[in-house]
LUMDO-927228 format. One record per atom (N, C-alpha, C): x, y, z; residue in one letter. Coordinates in steps of 0.2 Angstrom, whole numbers, padded with zeros to 4 digits, always signed. Layout:
BEGIN
XYZA/...
//
This chain:
BEGIN
+0004-0006+0000M/+0000+0000+0000M/+0004+0006+0000M/+0003+0011-0004R/+0007+0017-0005R/+0006+0021+0001R/+0011+0026+0002K/+0011+0030+0008K/+0005+0035+0008K/+0003+0037+0014T/-0002+0042+0014T/+0000+0048+0018T/-0002+0054+0016F/-0002+0060+0020F/-0009+0062+0022F/-0010+0065+0028V/-0017+0066+0030V/-0017+0074+0033V/-0021+0078+0030D/-0022+0084+0033D/-0029+0084+0036D/-0030+0086+0042T/-0036+0085+0046T/-0037+0091+0051T/-0044+0092+0052D/-0045+0097+0058D/-0047+0093+0064D/-0046+0086+0064C/-0046+0082+0070C/-0052+0082+0075C/-0058+0083+0072A/-0064+0082+0076A/-0065+0074+0077A/-0071+0072+0080I/-0072+0065+0081I/-0071+0061+0075I/-0074+0062+0070D/-0074+0058+0064D/-0067+0058+0061D/-0063+0063+0061D/-0056+0063+0059D/-0052+0058+0063D/-0053+0058+0070G/-0049+0054+0074G/-0051+0046+0072G/-0057+0045+0071I/-0058+0038+0069I/-0055+0036+0062I/-0055+0041+0058A/-0052+0040+0051A/-0044+0039+0052A/-0041+0043+0056L/-0034+0042+0058L/-0032+0035+0061L/-0037+0033+0065A/-0035+0027+0069A/-0036+0021+0064A/-0041+0021+0059L/-0042+0016+0054L/-0036+0015+0049L/-0033+0021+0047L/-0028+0021+0042L/-0022+0018+0044L/-0018+0015+0040P/-0011+0013+0041P/-0007+0019+0043P/-0002+0019+0048P/+0001+0025+0050P/+0003+0030+0044P/+0001+0036+0044P/+0002+0040+0039P/+0010+0042+0039P/+0013+0044+0034A/+0019+0047+0033A/+0020+0054+0036A/+0014+0057+0035L/+0013+0064+0037L/+0006+0066+0040L/+0006+0069+0045V/-0001+0072+0048V/+0000+0079+0049V/-0004+0083+0045T/-0004+0090+0047T/-0011+0092+0049T/-0012+0098+0053T/-0018+0100+0056T/-0020+0106+0053T/-0027+0107+0052V/-0030+0113+0049V/-0036+0115+0053V/-0037+0121+0052G/-0043+0124+0056G/-0050+0122+0052G/-0055+0120+0056G/-0061+0118+0053G/-0067+0118+0058G/-0069+0112+0060I/-0073+0111+0065I/-0070+0113+0072I/-0063+0111+0072L/-0059+0114+0078L/-0054+0119+0074L/-0051+0123+0078T/-0046+0128+0076T/-0040+0123+0074T/-0035+0126+0070A/-0029+0122+0069A/-0025+0121+0075A/-0025+0125+0080Q/-0022+0124+0086Q/-0025+0118+0090Q/-0032+0119+0091R/-0035+0114+0095R/-0035+0107+0091R/-0035+0107+0085A/-0034+0101+0081A/-0028+0097+0082A/-0022+0102+0083A/-0016+0099+0085A/-0016+0096+0092A/-0019+0099+0096V/-0019+0096+0103V/-0023+0090+0103V/-0028+0089+0099S/-0032+0083+0099S/-0028+0077+0096S/-0024+0079+0090A/-0020+0074+0087A/-0015+0071+0092A/-0012+0076+0095H/-0006+0074+0100H/-0009+0070+0106H/-0015+0072+0108R/-0018+0069+0114R/-0020+0062+0112R/-0023+0061+0106L/-0025+0054+0104L/-0020+0050+0102L/-0015+0053+0098F/-0010+0049+0095F/-0003+0051+0097F/-0001+0052+0103G/+0005+0054+0106G/+0011+0050+0103G/+0017+0053+0105G/+0023+0050+0102G/+0025+0052+0095G/+0021+0057+0093L/+0023+0060+0086L/+0028+0065+0087L/+0032+0066+0081S/+0037+0071+0081S/+0036+0077+0077S/+0039+0082+0078A/+0040+0088+0074A/+0033+0092+0074A/+0034+0099+0075K/+0028+0103+0075K/+0028+0108+0069K/+0023+0110+0067A/+0022+0115+0062A/+0015+0118+0062A/+0015+0124+0061A/+0008+0128+0061A/+0004+0126+0055A/-0002+0124+0057G/-0007+0124+0051G/-0011+0131+0051G/-0015+0131+0046L/-0019+0137+0045L/-0026+0137+0047L/-0029+0142+0050D/-0036+0143+0051D/-0040+0146+0044D/-0045+0143+0042P/-0048+0146+0036P/-0052+0152+0037P/-0053+0156+0032P/-0056+0163+0033P/-0063+0163+0036P/-0067+0158+0034N/-0074+0158+0037N/-0074+0155+0043N/-0078+0158+0048E/-0079+0155+0055E/-0086+0153+0055E/-0088+0147+0057F/-0095+0145+0057F/-0099+0147+0063F/-0096+0148+0069S/-0099+0149+0075S/-0104+0155+0074S/-0102+0161+0071P/-0107+0166+0071P/-0113+0165+0066P/-0113+0160+0062I/-0118+0160+0057I/-0123+0155+0058I/-0122+0151+0063A/-0127+0146+0065A/-0128+0145+0072A/-0134+0145+0075A/-0134+0144+0082A/-0131+0138+0085A/-0132+0132+0081W/-0129+0126+0083W/-0122+0125+0083W/-0119+0130+0079A/-0112+0128+0077A/-0107+0129+0083A/-0108+0134+0087A/-0103+0135+0093A/-0104+0130+0098A/-0110+0127+0099G/-0112+0122+0103G/-0109+0115+0101G/-0109+0114+0094Y/-0106+0108+0091Y/-0098+0108+0092Y/-0095+0114+0091R/-0088+0114+0092R/-0086+0113+0099R/-0090+0116+0104A/-0089+0115+0111A/-0090+0107+0113A/-0095+0104+0110R/-0096+0097+0111R/-0091+0093+0109R/-0088+0094+0103C/-0082+0090+0100C/-0076+0091+0105C/-0075+0097+0107E/-0069+0098+0111E/-0070+0095+0118E/-0076+0095+0121R/-0078+0092+0127R/-0077+0084+0126R/-0080+0081+0121M/-0079+0074+0120M/-0072+0072+0119M/-0068+0076+0116L/-0061+0074+0115L/-0057+0075+0121L/-0059+0080+0125D/-0056+0081+0132D/-0058+0075+0137D/-0064+0073+0136D/-0066+0068+0141D/-0064+0061+0139D/-0062+0059+0133I/-0060+0052+0131I/-0055+0050+0136I/-0056+0044+0138A/-0051+0041+0143A/-0046+0037+0140A/-0040+0041+0139V/-0034+0038+0136V/-0029+0038+0141V/-0024+0033+0141P/-0019+0033+0146P/-0015+0040+0147P/-0013+0041+0153A/-0010+0048+0155A/-0003+0048+0151A/-0002+0054+0149R/+0005+0055+0145R/+0010+0056+0150R/+0016+0054+0148E/+0022+0055+0152E/+0023+0063+0153E/+0027+0064+0159A/+0027+0071+0161A/+0031+0075+0155A/+0035+0072+0151E/+0039+0076+0146E/+0034+0078+0140E/+0028+0075+0140D/+0024+0076+0135D/+0020+0083+0136D/+0020+0085+0142A/+0016+0092+0143A/+0019+0097+0139A/+0025+0099+0139P/+0028+0104+0135P/+0026+0103+0128P/+0026+0097+0125R/+0024+0096+0118R/+0017+0098+0117R/+0012+0096+0122A/+0005+0098+0121A/+0004+0106+0121A/+0008+0109+0125R/+0008+0116+0125R/+0010+0119+0119R/+0016+0116+0116E/+0018+0119+0109E/+0012+0118+0104E/+0009+0112+0104C/+0003+0111+0099C/-0002+0116+0100C/-0003+0118+0107A/-0009+0123+0108A/-0007+0130+0105A/+0000+0131+0105E/+0002+0138+0103E/+0003+0138+0095E/+0005+0132+0092H/+0007+0133+0085H/+0003+0129+0080H/-0001+0124+0082G/-0004+0119+0077G/+0002+0114+0076G/+0001+0109+0072A/+0006+0104+0071A/+0006+0101+0064A/+0012+0098+0062A/+0013+0093+0057A/+0017+0088+0060A/+0015+0082+0060F/+0018+0076+0063F/+0021+0072+0058F/+0027+0069+0059G/+0030+0064+0054G/+0036+0067+0050G/+0037+0073+0050I/+0043+0076+0046I/+0045+0082+0050I/+0052+0082+0052A/+0055+0087+0056A/+0058+0093+0052A/+0059+0098+0055G/+0063+0104+0053G/+0059+0109+0048G/+0052+0109+0049H/+0048+0113+0045H/+0044+0117+0049H/+0043+0124+0048A/+0040+0129+0052A/+0032+0128+0052A/+0030+0126+0047D/+0022+0126+0046D/+0020+0120+0042D/+0013+0119+0042A/+0011+0113+0038A/+0012+0113+0031A/+0011+0119+0028A/+0012+0119+0020A/+0019+0117+0018A/+0024+0120+0022S/+0031+0118+0020S/+0033+0111+0022S/+0029+0108+0027A/+0030+0101+0029A/+0027+0097+0023A/+0022+0099+0020L/+0019+0095+0015L/+0023+0095+0009L/+0025+0101+0007I/+0030+0102+0001I/+0036+0097+0002I/+0039+0097+0008A/+0045+0093+0009A/+0043+0086+0008A/+0037+0084+0011A/+0035+0077+0011A/+0034+0074+0004A/+0031+0078+0000V/+0030+0076-0007V/+0036+0075-0011V/+0041+0080-0009A/+0048+0079-0013A/+0051+0073-0010A/+0051+0072-0004L/+0055+0066-0001L/+0051+0059-0003L/+0045+0059-0003Q/+0041+0053-0004Q/+0036+0054-0010Q/+0038+0055-0016P/+0034+0055-0022P/+0029+0049-0023P/+0023+0051-0025G/+0019+0045-0027G/+0014+0043-0021G/+0014+0047-0016A/+0010+0046-0010A/+0002+0048-0012A/-0002+0046-0007T/-0009+0049-0008T/-0010+0054-0002T/-0013+0060-0004L/-0015+0065+0001L/-0022+0064+0002L/-0024+0063+0009V/-0031+0063+0011V/-0032+0069+0015V/-0037+0073+0012C/-0039+0079+0015C/-0046+0078+0019C/-0046+0079+0026L/-0052+0078+0030L/-0055+0084+0032L/-0052+0090+0030G/-0055+0097+0033G/-0054+0102+0027G/-0055+0108+0029P/-0054+0113+0023P/-0047+0113+0020P/-0047+0115+0014L/-0041+0114+0010L/-0036+0120+0010L/-0036+0124+0016S/-0032+0130+0017S/-0024+0128+0017S/-0022+0122+0020N/-0015+0121+0020N/-0013+0119+0013N/-0017+0115+0010V/-0015+0113+0003V/-0014+0119-0002V/-0019+0124-0001A/-0019+0130-0006A/-0012+0134-0004A/-0011+0134+0002E/-0005+0138+0004E/+0002+0134+0002E/+0002+0128+0002A/+0007+0124-0001A/+0008+0125-0009A/+0002+0126-0012L/+0002+0127-0019L/+0004+0134-0021L/+0003+0139-0016R/+0005+0146-0017R/+0013+0146-0017R/+0016+0142-0013R/+0023+0142-0012R/+0026+0138-0017R/+0023+0132-0019E/+0026+0128-0024E/+0021+0125-0028E/+0020+0129-0034P/+0014+0127-0038P/+0014+0120-0041P/+0019+0117-0041R/+0020+0110-0044R/+0019+0104-0038R/+0017+0106-0032V/+0017+0101-0027V/+0012+0096-0028V/+0007+0097-0032L/+0002+0091-0033L/+0005+0086-0038L/+0010+0089-0042H/+0012+0084-0047H/+0016+0078-0044H/+0018+0079-0038G/+0021+0073-0034G/+0017+0068-0031G/+0010+0070-0031L/+0006+0065-0028L/+0003+0060-0033L/+0001+0054-0031S/-0002+0049-0036S/-0010+0050-0035S/-0012+0053-0030E/-0019+0053-0029E/-0021+0058-0023E/-0026+0062-0024L/-0029+0067-0019L/-0036+0065-0018L/-0037+0063-0011I/-0043+0061-0009I/-0046+0067-0005I/-0052+0069-0007I/-0055+0075-0003I/-0062+0073+0000I/-0062+0074+0007L/-0069+0072+0010L/-0072+0079+0010L/-0077+0080+0006G/-0080+0087+0006G/-0084+0088-0001G/-0088+0093-0001G/-0092+0095-0007G/-0099+0092-0006G/-0103+0096-0010A/-0110+0094-0010A/-0112+0094-0018A/-0111+0089-0021V/-0112+0089-0029V/-0119+0088-0031V/-0122+0082-0029R/-0128+0081-0031R/-0134+0081-0026R/-0132+0083-0020R/-0137+0085-0015R/-0135+0091-0011R/-0139+0095-0009P/-0137+0101-0006P/-0133+0100+0001P/-0129+0104+0003G/-0125+0103+0009G/-0129+0108+0014G/-0127+0107+0021S/-0130+0111+0026S/-0127+0118+0028S/-0121+0119+0024A/-0118+0126+0025A/-0122+0131+0021A/-0120+0137+0022P/-0124+0143+0018P/-0123+0142+0011P/-0129+0143+0007H/-0129+0143+0000H/-0130+0136-0002H/-0130+0131+0002G/-0131+0124+0000G/-0124+0121-0001G/-0119+0124+0002A/-0112+0121+0001A/-0111+0116+0007A/-0105+0113+0006E/-0103+0108+0012E/-0098+0112+0016E/-0098+0110+0022W/-0094+0114+0027W/-0086+0114+0025W/-0083+0109+0023N/-0076+0109+0022N/-0074+0114+0016N/-0079+0114+0011M/-0078+0119+0005M/-0080+0126+0008M/-0085+0127+0012W/-0087+0133+0014W/-0082+0137+0018W/-0079+0133+0022F/-0074+0137+0027F/-0069+0141+0023F/-0066+0138+0017D/-0061+0142+0013D/-0062+0141+0006D/-0068+0144+0003P/-0069+0143-0004P/-0064+0144-0009P/-0060+0150-0008A/-0055+0151-0012A/-0049+0146-0012A/-0048+0143-0006A/-0043+0137-0006A/-0046+0131-0010A/-0052+0130-0009A/-0055+0124-0012A/-0055+0125-0020A/-0056+0131-0022A/-0056+0132-0030A/-0049+0131-0032A/-0044+0134-0028R/-0037+0134-0031R/-0035+0126-0031R/-0037+0122-0026V/-0034+0116-0026V/-0037+0111-0031V/-0044+0112-0033F/-0047+0109-0038F/-0044+0111-0045F/-0043+0117-0046A/-0040+0119-0052A/-0033+0116-0053A/-0029+0116-0048A/-0022+0114-0048A/-0022+0107-0049A/-0026+0103-0046A/-0027+0096-0048A/-0028+0094-0055A/-0032+0098-0058A/-0034+0097-0065A/-0028+0099-0069A/-0024+0104-0067A/-0018+0106-0071A/-0012+0101-0071A/-0012+0098-0065A/-0007+0093-0063A/-0008+0086-0066A/-0015+0085-0068G/-0017+0079-0070G/-0017+0074-0064G/-0017+0076-0058T/-0018+0072-0052T/-0025+0069-0051T/-0025+0062-0050R/-0031+0059-0049R/-0034+0062-0043R/-0040+0065-0043L/-0044+0067-0038L/-0050+0063-0037L/-0051+0061-0031V/-0057+0057-0029V/-0061+0061-0024V/-0067+0062-0025L/-0071+0066-0021L/-0076+0062-0017L/-0076+0062-0011L/-0081+0059-0006L/-0085+0065-0004L/-0090+0066-0008S/-0095+0072-0006S/-0100+0069-0002S/-0105+0074+0000N/-0111+0071+0004N/-0116+0067+0000N/-0114+0066-0006D/-0118+0061-0010D/-0117+0054-0007D/-0112+0053-0004V/-0110+0046+0000V/-0110+0047+0007V/-0106+0053+0009A/-0105+0054+0016A/-0111+0057+0020A/-0116+0053+0021N/-0122+0056+0024N/-0126+0050+0027N/-0130+0051+0032D/-0134+0046+0036D/-0139+0042+0032D/-0141+0045+0026D/-0146+0041+0022D/-0142+0036+0018D/-0136+0037+0016A/-0133+0033+0011A/-0129+0027+0015A/-0128+0028+0022I/-0124+0023+0025I/-0128+0021+0032I/-0129+0015+0033N/-0133+0012+0039N/-0129+0007+0042N/-0125+0009+0047V/-0121+0004+0051V/-0126+0001+0056V/-0127-0006+0055H/-0132-0009+0059H/-0130-0009+0067H/-0135-0008+0071A/-0135-0007+0078A/-0130-0013+0081A/-0131-0019+0080P/-0126-0024+0083P/-0119-0022+0082P/-0117-0020+0077L/-0110-0018+0076L/-0108-0012+0080L/-0113-0007+0080V/-0111-0001+0084V/-0111-0003+0091V/-0115-0007+0094R/-0115-0009+0101R/-0108-0013+0102R/-0106-0017+0097A/-0099-0020+0098A/-0094-0015+0099A/-0094-0010+0094L/-0089-0005+0094L/-0089-0001+0100L/-0094+0000+0103C/-0095+0004+0109C/-0094+0001+0116C/-0092-0006+0116E/-0091-0010+0122E/-0084-0007+0125E/-0084-0006+0132P/-0078-0004+0135P/-0072-0008+0133P/-0066-0004+0132V/-0060-0008+0130V/-0055-0004+0134V/-0049-0007+0136E/-0044-0004+0139E/-0039-0002+0134E/-0036+0004+0135C/-0031+0007+0131C/-0024+0006+0134C/-0020+0003+0130K/-0013+0002+0133K/-0008+0006+0128K/-0005+0011+0131L/-0002+0016+0127L/+0005+0014+0125L/+0006+0013+0118P/+0013+0011+0116P/+0018+0017+0116P/+0024+0016+0114A/+0028+0022+0114A/+0026+0027+0108A/+0024+0024+0103A/+0022+0029+0097A/+0016+0026+0093A/+0010+0028+0095P/+0004+0025+0092P/+0003+0025+0085P/+0006+0030+0082L/+0006+0030+0074L/+0013+0029+0071L/+0017+0025+0075A/+0024+0023+0072A/+0023+0019+0066A/+0026+0020+0061P/+0025+0016+0055P/+0029+0009+0055P/+0033+0008+0060A/+0037+0002+0060A/+0040+0001+0067A/+0043-0005+0068G/+0046-0006+0075G/+0042-0011+0079G/+0045-0012+0085E/+0043-0017+0089E/+0036-0016+0092E/+0034-0010+0092D/+0027-0008+0095D/+0022-0008+0090D/+0023-0011+0084R/+0018-0011+0079R/+0011-0014+0081R/+0012-0020+0084A/+0005-0023+0086A/+0002-0019+0092A/+0006-0017+0096A/+0003-0013+0102A/+0000-0006+0099A/+0003-0003+0094A/+0001+0003+0091A/-0006+0002+0088A/-0007-0004+0084R/-0013-0006+0081R/-0018-0007+0087R/-0017-0010+0092A/-0022-0011+0097A/-0024-0005+0100A/-0019+0000+0101Y/-0021+0006+0104Y/-0025+0010+0099Y/-0024+0010+0093R/-0028+0014+0088R/-0035+0011+0088R/-0035+0005+0088Q/-0042+0002+0089Q/-0046+0004+0095Q/-0042+0005+0100C/-0046+0007+0106C/-0048+0014+0106C/-0044+0018+0103V/-0045+0026+0102V/-0051+0026+0098V/-0051+0022+0092A/-0057+0023+0087A/-0063+0021+0090A/-0063+0015+0094R/-0069+0013+0097R/-0072+0018+0103R/-0068+0021+0106R/-0070+0026+0111R/-0073+0032+0108R/-0070+0034+0102L/-0073+0039+0098L/-0080+0037+0095L/-0080+0031+0093V/-0087+0029+0090V/-0092+0029+0096V/-0090+0027+0102A/-0095+0027+0107A/-0097+0034+0109A/-0093+0039+0108L/-0095+0046+0109L/-0099+0049+0104L/-0098+0047+0097Q/-0102+0049+0092Q/-0103+0044+0086Q/-0108+0039+0087P/-0108+0034+0082P/-0110+0036+0075P/-0113+0042+0074E/-0115+0044+0068E/-0108+0047+0064E/-0103+0047+0068A/-0096+0049+0064A/-0094+0044+0059A/-0097+0038+0060L/-0095+0033+0055L/-0097+0034+0048L/-0102+0039+0047T/-0104+0040+0041T/-0100+0046+0037T/-0095+0048+0041M/-0092+0054+0038M/-0084+0053+0037M/-0080+0056+0040D/-0072+0055+0038D/-0070+0048+0038D/-0072+0043+0042P/-0069+0037+0041P/-0070+0034+0034P/-0075+0036+0030L/-0076+0034+0023L/-0069+0035+0019L/-0066+0041+0021A/-0059+0042+0017A/-0054+0036+0019A/-0054+0034+0025A/-0050+0029+0027A/-0052+0022+0023A/-0058+0021+0023A/-0061+0015+0019A/-0059+0015+0012A/-0059+0021+0009L/-0057+0022+0002L/-0050+0020+0001L/-0045+0022+0006V/-0038+0020+0005V/-0037+0013+0006V/-0041+0010+0011L/-0040+0003+0013L/-0043-0002+0008L/-0049+0000+0006R/-0053-0005+0001R/-0057-0001-0004R/-0054+0002-0009P/-0057+0006-0014P/-0062+0002-0018P/-0062-0004-0018S/-0067-0008-0022S/-0074-0008-0019S/-0075-0006-0013I/-0081-0005-0010I/-0085+0001-0012I/-0082+0005-0016F/-0085+0012-0018F/-0087+0011-0026F/-0092+0014-0028E/-0093+0015-0035E/-0092+0022-0036E/-0087+0023-0041L/-0085+0030-0043L/-0087+0031-0050L/-0089+0038-0051Q/-0091+0040-0058Q/-0087+0046-0060Q/-0085+0047-0066L/-0082+0053-0068L/-0087+0058-0068L/-0085+0064-0066A/-0089+0070-0065A/-0085+0076-0066A/-0087+0081-0069H/-0084+0088-0069H/-0087+0092-0064H/-0083+0095-0060V/-0085+0099-0054V/-0082+0106-0054V/-0087+0111-0053C/-0084+0117-0053C/-0085+0120-0045C/-0081+0124-0043V/-0081+0126-0036V/-0081+0134-0036V/-0087+0136-0033D/-0087+0143-0033D/-0083+0146-0027D/-0078+0150-0029E/-0073+0153-0025E/-0075+0158-0020E/-0082+0160-0020R/-0084+0164-0015R/-0089+0161-0010R/-0092+0155-0012T/-0097+0152-0008T/-0095+0145-0006T/-0090+0142-0010G/-0088+0135-0009G/-0093+0130-0012G/-0098+0132-0015V/-0103+0128-0018V/-0100+0124-0024V/-0101+0117-0023T/-0098+0113-0028T/-0104+0110-0033T/-0103+0110-0039A/-0109+0108-0044A/-0106+0105-0050A/-0109+0101-0053E/-0107+0097-0059E/-0108+0103-0065E/-0103+0102-0069C/-0103+0107-0075C/-0101+0103-0081C/-0102+0106-0087A/-0101+0102-0093A/-0093+0100-0094A/-0092+0095-0098A/-0086+0092-0099A/-0082+0098-0102A/-0075+0098-0100G/-0071+0104-0103G/-0071+0110-0098G/-0076+0110-0093R/-0076+0115-0088R/-0075+0112-0081R/-0072+0116-0077G/-0071+0113-0070G/-0066+0108-0070G/-0066+0104-0065T/-0061+0099-0064T/-0064+0092-0064T/-0061+0087-0068A/-0063+0080-0069A/-0061+0077-0062A/-0066+0074-0059V/-0065+0070-0053V/-0068+0063-0053V/-0066+0059-0049Q/-0069+0053-0048Q/-0074+0054-0042Q/-0080+0054-0043L/-0085+0056-0038L/-0088+0049-0035L/-0087+0048-0029A/-0090+0043-0025A/-0098+0043-0025A/-0101+0039-0028V/-0109+0039-0029V/-0112+0034-0024V/-0108+0029-0023R/-0111+0023-0019R/-0106+0019-0015R/-0108+0017-0009I/-0103+0012-0005I/-0107+0006-0004I/-0104+0000-0004D/-0107-0006-0002D/-0106-0006+0006D/-0112-0005+0009C/-0113-0004+0016C/-0111-0011+0020C/-0112-0016+0017G/-0110-0023+0020G/-0103-0024+0020G/-0099-0022+0015E/-0092-0022+0015E/-0089-0017+0019E/-0092-0011+0020Y/-0090-0006+0024Y/-0090-0009+0032Y/-0096-0012+0033E/-0096-0015+0040E/-0091-0020+0041E/-0089-0024+0036R/-0084-0029+0037R/-0077-0026+0038R/-0076-0021+0034L/-0070-0017+0036L/-0069-0015+0043L/-0075-0012+0045L/-0075-0009+0052L/-0073-0015+0057L/-0077-0021+0056R/-0075-0027+0060R/-0068-0029+0060R/-0066-0029+0054D/-0059-0032+0053D/-0054-0027+0056D/-0055-0020+0055E/-0050-0016+0058E/-0050-0014+0065E/-0056-0014+0068L/-0058-0012+0074L/-0059-0017+0080L/-0061-0023+0077L/-0063-0028+0082L/-0058-0034+0082L/-0054-0035+0077C/-0050-0041+0076C/-0043-0039+0078C/-0040-0043+0082S/-0033-0042+0085S/-0028-0044+0079S/
//
């Protein structure tokens, strides 16, 4: 399996996706449901033992003022992440957590001051990787501003976002990840087209409660209490702690599912696409992104960006993947 880089705002569903994925070669944090700084704290708290900090960006749009439920939802996510019972960190991790709170983070590659430069360096060092974007596209757009050819080094770009064939719940019918930073989204889609990078879009055509029904017995099994044993590096890609790291990631994912079972219909789908792409039905579509509103819509061939749009998922196979990855030792 090729290497993956993950850019995330590290809300509950992002945490489950990170736990499902093979250890990424790079994890960067971006503002979205959580701020970039708070996302970094969450990533470190859930998957400690990671190295190298770098600042991520907060998108220009802030959702708290425009929806009465939004501020409460952000607070609920933060509270759930704070309350999750994971093993206590070693004393030396406290300064690391404070650094995350101050600066945001990029994990997995050292020596870079921010997420955009870390991404540029990672693509140069490990060409042919898959970049999985679970939040707004601010970091990727900033990387493109500095290095316009950065997407040429990727084999695939997976974006969890957009509302192509059904309206989203953000203003103007957009989807939230696109709405947070519409100009960034438009820039990334256009750059993917110019680079010829394969772009797979997991929009709310698939990532929604109507399309996915995880049966209650599986949810109950995933929510059963489980003890977390913290290895030295829960996201370490190799070494003697690999089995322990897998067990720990299973534990974190299951506790996050217990906090928000409906999260299984969102960002974990991106992990499923990496792990078992055959369970998705993809269709070629041409998608235009409004740089002012973040609205994503199909357009005529020759306009917009050619994407592989996920239109259906085999729910039975998705459940089998969740059992294999989260319940099997």
